[in-house]
Structure formats: C-alpha cells, structure tokens
C-alpha positions as CSV (number, residue, x, y, z in Angstrom):
1,M,-2.9,-4.6,-12.3
2,H,-4.2,-1.5,-11.4
3,Y,-5.6,-1.2,-7.7
4,I,-7.3,2.4,-5.9
5,Y,-8.2,1.4,-2.4
6,T,-9.5,4.1,0.1
7,T,-8.0,4.0,3.5
8,K,-9.3,4.4,7.0
9,G,-7.7,5.7,9.2
10,T,-5.1,8.1,8.1
11,C,-4.6,11.6,6.6
12,A,-4.2,10.2,2.8
13,W,-7.7,9.1,1.9
14,R,-6.2,7.0,-1.0
15,I,-3.6,4.5,-2.9
16,E,-3.7,3.9,-6.0
17,I,-1.1,0.8,-6.7
18,D,-0.2,-0.4,-9.9
19,L,1.9,-4.1,-10.2
20,D,3.4,-6.7,-12.4
21,G,2.3,-9.9,-11.0
22,E,3.4,-9.0,-6.9
23,I,6.3,-6.8,-7.8
24,I,4.8,-3.3,-7.0
25,K,5.7,-1.0,-10.4
26,N,4.3,2.6,-8.8
27,V,2.5,3.9,-5.5
28,K,0.3,6.9,-5.4
29,F,-1.2,8.5,-1.8
30,Y,-3.2,11.7,-2.6
31,G,-3.3,13.2,1.1
32,G,-1.4,12.6,4.3
33,C,2.3,13.5,4.8
34,A,4.0,14.3,1.8
35,G,6.9,14.1,1.9
36,N,6.4,10.8,4.4
37,T,4.2,9.2,1.2
38,L,6.2,10.2,-1.1
39,G,9.9,7.8,0.3
40,I,6.9,5.3,1.2
41,Q,6.4,5.8,-2.5
42,K,10.7,5.1,-3.6
43,V,11.1,2.9,-1.0
44,V,8.0,0.2,-2.8
45,K,8.6,0.8,-6.1
46,G,10.1,-2.3,-7.7
47,M,9.8,-4.7,-4.0
48,H,7.9,-7.8,-4.2
49,A,4.2,-6.8,-2.1
50,K,4.7,-10.4,0.4
51,D,8.0,-8.5,1.5
52,V,5.7,-4.7,1.9
53,I,2.8,-6.2,3.4
54,E,5.4,-8.1,6.2
55,Q,7.0,-4.6,6.8
56,F,4.5,-2.6,6.9
57,R,2.0,-4.6,8.1
58,G,0.6,-3.8,11.9
59,I,2.7,0.0,12.5
60,P,1.6,2.9,13.9
61,C,0.9,6.9,13.8
62,G,1.2,8.4,16.6
63,N,-2.0,6.6,19.3
64,K,-3.6,5.3,15.2
65,K,-3.3,1.8,15.0
66,T,-3.0,2.0,11.3
67,S,-1.0,4.9,9.4
68,C,0.0,4.6,6.2
69,P,3.0,2.0,5.2
70,D,0.2,0.0,7.9
71,Q,-2.5,0.8,4.3
72,L,-0.5,0.1,1.5
73,A,-0.3,-2.9,3.1
74,I,-4.0,-4.0,3.7
75,A,-4.4,-2.1,0.3
76,L,-1.8,-4.8,-1.2
77,Q,-2.6,-8.2,0.4
78,E,-5.8,-7.0,-1.2
79,A,-4.8,-6.4,-4.6
80,L,-3.2,-10.2,-4.4
81,G,-5.9,-11.9,-2.9
82,L,-8.1,-10.5,-6.2
83,M,-4.7,-11.1,-8.5
84,K,-5.3,-14.8,-7.0
85,D,-9.3,-14.4,-7.3
86,K,-9.2,-14.1,-11.2
87,R,-6.6,-17.2,-11.5
88,S,-8.8,-19.7,-9.8
C-alpha cells in the first residue's frame, strides 16, 4: 500500500509511506531536517508499523506539540486504519 500524508505543525510538509501488510517498506519525508528525516527513514524500514507508532507517538519538537516522528506515527495509524476498513 502506498500512502501519502500531509503533515501538520512540522517543517516536513509531506510523508510518503509504502507498506507490505503492516511492515514498513519505505518512508520518504519532504522537507524537514534532512539528517533527522533520513535517519528516521532508515531506522523504520522493515519495522512493524505498530511498533513505530508505539515508539514515536507523542514526541514533541522543541516547543511544538508534534514532530516528524510523531507525524509519521499519525500517518501510519491512518494508513493501518484504511487497510482495516478495506478488509471489513
């Protein structure tokens, strides 16, 4: 499944996610801090989406209430929800 998420409240403005079932095959951030987003992309590749959601959900960035990792967790939750709805 390919999922595109428009972020809210971060320097990155879009995240594209490729999932094979619930396993993350690829993540690409558009915008944001290049080193940090590239690091996130490499770390999460091959991981179970629910594990990433659990670890990244709620992480702030400075004085912001959200961050690129938090936005990725939200995007993954939405993508998993869509997959679940398609199966129902």
